[in-house]
N, C-alpha and C positions, 0 to 999 in steps of 0.2 A: 561659674560652672562648678559642679560638685562631681568628683570622681569617687565611686564607692567600689571597694573591692573585698571580697571575703577573706583574702590572704593578709598576712602581715609580712612586710618585706624587710630584708631579702629573704627569699624562700626558693626552694627547689621545685621544679615542675617537669612531669614526664613529657619529653619532647625530643625530637631528633637534634634540636639545637643547631639547625643548619640555616645559613642566611645565603640566598642566591646572590649573584652580583647585582641584580635589580634591587633587592632588599638592602644591600650595602649602600647603593645610591640613595635610597629613601632615608636611611639612617644618617647619611652624610648631609643631606638636605635639612634634616632635623638638628644637626649640630652635635650629634652624640657619638659619631663614628670614632673620632680620635680617642675619646675616653674609653671606648670599648676595646680598642687595640692597646691602649696602655694597660688595660686590666687583663690582658692576656688571650684576646680573641685570636684564633689560629686561621691562617689562610688555607682555602680549599680551591685548588685550581681546576677541579673537574670531578668526575665520578667514573669509577669502573663498575660495571653490571656483570655479575657472574650468573649465568642461566643454569637451570636444573640439570641439563645434560652436558655440561662442560664447556659451553661456548661462553665467550667474554668479549666485551667491548668497552673501550675507554674513550670518554669524550673529554675534551679540554675546552674550557670557556674561550681561551685565547684563540683557538683554531676554528671556531664557529663562523658561520658566514657573515654574522653581524658582530660588530666590535662591541664588547661589553663596557659598562662603566669602568670597571677594573678587571684585570685578568684573573682575579681570585674573588670567590665569595668568602664567607667567614664561618667558623664554628665557634659559638660562644655560649657559655652556660646561661640558662634562663635566669639563674640567681643573679648574674651580673647584668644581662640585658634588661630584665624587667625592672630591677632596681634603678637603673639609670633612666629608663623611660618614665618611671614614676617621678623621679627627680626633675625630669624635663617638664613633666605636667604641672608640677608645682611652680617651676620657674616661669611657666607661661600664665600663671594666675589661677590655676585650678585649686579648689579646696579638696584635698584628698583625705578620704576616711578609710583607713585600713581596719581589717578585721570586722567589717560590717557586711551584713548579708541582706540582699533584697528578698523579701518574703512575699510581697504583693504589688501590684500596680494600682496606682490611683486613677480615677476617671473623673472627668468633668465635662459637661456639655457634649457627651458622646465621644470624647477623645481621651487618649491616655495622658494623664497629667502629672506624672511623676511615680513615686514607688514608696512603699512602706518599708523601712530599713531598720534592722536590728543591730545595734552597735555591740562593741566588745564587751560592754557591761550588761548585755541582755535587755537593753531598753529599746523599744520599737517606737519609731516616730516617722511621720510623714516628711518626705522631701518633694516639694512641688516643683515641676519644670514644664516648659512649654514644649520641649523635646526630650524624650528619654531614649538614649542610645544603648541597645543591648549588645554588649561586647563581652558577654559572661560565658563563653565557651561552649563546648559539646552539650553540657547540661544546662543550657541557659534557661533561667527562670523567665526572662522577658520573652523569649522565643515561645516558651510553652504557654504563657499567658496570652500571647497574641494569637496563638492557635495554628493548626496545620503543621505541626512539628512531626516529621517522619523519620523512620530509620528503614534502611534498605539492605541490599546486599552488594559486595561481600561484607558481612559483619565480622570485622576482625578487631582484636585488642593488641596493644603493645605493652611489652615489658621493657623497661629502660633502665640502664644502670651506668655508672661511671666506673671504668675499670683501668687500673694501671698495668703498664708492661705489655700492652697488645703490640706485637711487632708488624711492620710492613706499612704503616700508615704515613707515607711520606707526601703529604700536600694533596692526596686525592681521598675522596669519600669512597666507600665500597658498599654495593648493594648485592647480597647473595640471595638468590631466589631458589627456594626448594619446592618440593611437591605440596607442601602444607604451610607455606608461608615464606617469609623472608627475614634477613637480618641486615641492619644497617650499621656501618662502622664509620666513624670520623673522629679525627683527633680534636679533643675539646680543650686540652691544655697540654703543655709539654709533658710527655710521658703518660698521658691519661686520655682514654678513648671514651666516647659516647657509644654504647652498644645497645641497639634496639632490636628487639625480637618481636615480629608482628605475625600473629597466627590467627586462624579462625576462632571465633568465640567458643565453639563446641570443644576444640582442642584444648582451649585455655582452661576448661573445667578441671583438668588434670592437675592444675597448679595449686588446687585447694589444699591447705595444710602445710605446704612448704614451697612457696612461689619461687624463692631464691634457687633452691635445689632443682626445681623444674626448669628454671631459666637456663642455668648452666648446662644441664644435661641435654636440653633441646638444642642448644647451640652446637653441640657435637654432631648433630645430624646433618650439618651443613659441611661438605667436604673441605672447602677452603677456609673455613672458620675453625675447624676442628683443631684442637690443641693450642690455639692462639689466645683464648680468653681464660685466664687462670682464675678460678673463684677466690684464691687468696689476694687477688689484686682489687677486689671490690673496695672502692673508696667512698661510695655513697650508696645508701640503701636502695633497693630495687623499688622502682615506682611503676604503677600500671594505669593505663588510660585506655578509653574506648567504651563500647564499641563505636566504630566510625561509620561512614556512609550515613550521615545524618544531614537533613536539610529542611529548611522552613519553606512552607508553600507561599509565604509572603514576607518580604523583608521590609516593607513599609506598612505603617497603619497610621490612622489619625493619632498624631503625637508621639510617634515612635518609629525607629528604625533598628535594623540588625546589622552587625558588622562581624567580620571574621568567622570563627567556628560557629558562633551563634546563628549565622545565616546559613552556612553549609560548610561541610567538610566530608570529602569522599574517602581519602586514603593517604597515609603519610609518605608513600613511596617516592613521590616526585618532590617532596620537601616544600610544599606549597603554603604550609600554615602560617609561618611568620610573614612571608611576603603578602599573602592575601589579606592579613590582618592590617599590616601597614598600608598597603594600597588602598584597601577598603576604607580605612580611617580617613586617608586623604579625600576621597570621593565624597565621604559622609560630611566631612568638615566644609567641603565646598557647597553642598547642597543645603545643609542646616544653616551655614552662615547667611546664605541668600534669603531664605524664608524667614529667618528670625528677624532680619533687617527690614522685612515688609510689614510686620505686625500681624495681628489677628491669629485665629486658631490655625495651627499647623496641620493641615489635612493630608491624607495619604495622596491626594491628587497633586498637591504642591510639592510633595516629596518624591513624585514619580521620576524626575530627573535622576536622582540617586539610583533608582532601580535600573534605569536604562544605562546609566554610566557603568554600573557593575556588570551588566550583561555585556556591554561592549568590551570591557577590560578583561573579563574572565571566561567568556564563552568558549573561546578556543582552547584554553587551558583546561576547562572542565572536560572537553572532548578528549584531550590528550591523557588526562588522568584516568578516564574510564577506559581508554584504549589499552593502557598499561595494566590497570587493575583487573580488568576482565581477562586481559590476555594471560596473566599469571595463572588463571584457572585452567589453562590448557598448556601444560608444561612443554610438550613437544613443539607446539606452535610458537611459544615464547622463546624456546631455545632457537629455533629456526630464525626467528626475526632477529634476535641478538647476533647470531652468526653472520647474517647477511648485513646488518649495520657495520660490523667490523670489516667484513671482506670488502665492502663497497665504500668504505670511508665515510659512512654517514653518522657515525657516533657523535662527532663534534656538533653537528646540527642538532641532533636530538637532545643531547645534553644542554645545548644553548636554549632550546625551547623550555626544558625543565628548569633552566636557570633564569627564565622570565624575561630575557632580553632579545631572543629570537622569536619572532611572530609565529604563532602556532600554525598558521597557513603554511609554513615552511615544511611541515610534515603532514599536515591534513590535506593532501592532494593526491590524485591518483598515481602520479609518478613516483612519489616518495613511498607511499604505502605498498605499491607494487614491488618496488625495489627491496622493501623489507621482507616480503613473504614469497616472492617468486625466484 
């Protein structure tokens, strides 16, 4: 197995850096969890959501209707997480090529048969493979070459920074929803917070020229964030990613599959990115391992079980993501839903669903949905 990554590790990456309890379980199964905790990963016991008109609801994983793997998720810098995962790949026998970019896909007998890779010295060469796995993110080269890559609405971008001295983060993540976007706060290390501002692409055009100044001034528009995030506390340069709401019309092709953001990514509000990548990788490993053991050309038909497994694993969560993402476009309705979740004691269940351990059907049913809005 050859693993190719454009980056050289360790490196920073724009991300909410949030791990749900189920993502924590997957990392434990991989044998890397203890190392992450020793490296400073911070516990997150749930999330408080602040709505645009003043309503708020707190959900704690431990109080959800289903018992999680552990009572806390984690917040850990991608610089730490990705480096440890890269080491785990090497330990498992993968040949890792850092600083190497995929430029094109190779084809043979009508199937994808590897990729043309340009290494850190600028030398391009083919790497042939019976199965090519595209796990190369929102701007996936593999996904674009496979075709049917689409972008939809809401088209949002995220501005992400690490800031010291943000008060009030005691084991809970915070999501602050406004009329034109939202802010996520979670403690990434002792005394340091991950601060993510997510706004529509058209609004983000105002950041040209001085994105950092735009970032801190826009944070002040959120009442319960105002005054808490000091520009002088910036400890890592501002990073930008997006637009989101990207998906691929097909996640399998003859000789190739897509995993994680390369397959689809709607919006970061529910913190699905890392869990979806880890769980999708598990599903991919199971399907690819089976077909490689059988020999012959790996056709899309033979990889169809992976597509079906992804649908079974993620369909409910896709619906919940869209329920939240589109709901934010109607601030009054979003505020009403948050108020009712709090008043009726439903916040723990909802946060459990976003934490990946409560089934999505717990909220995607007439009783729960009616209690949210009526």
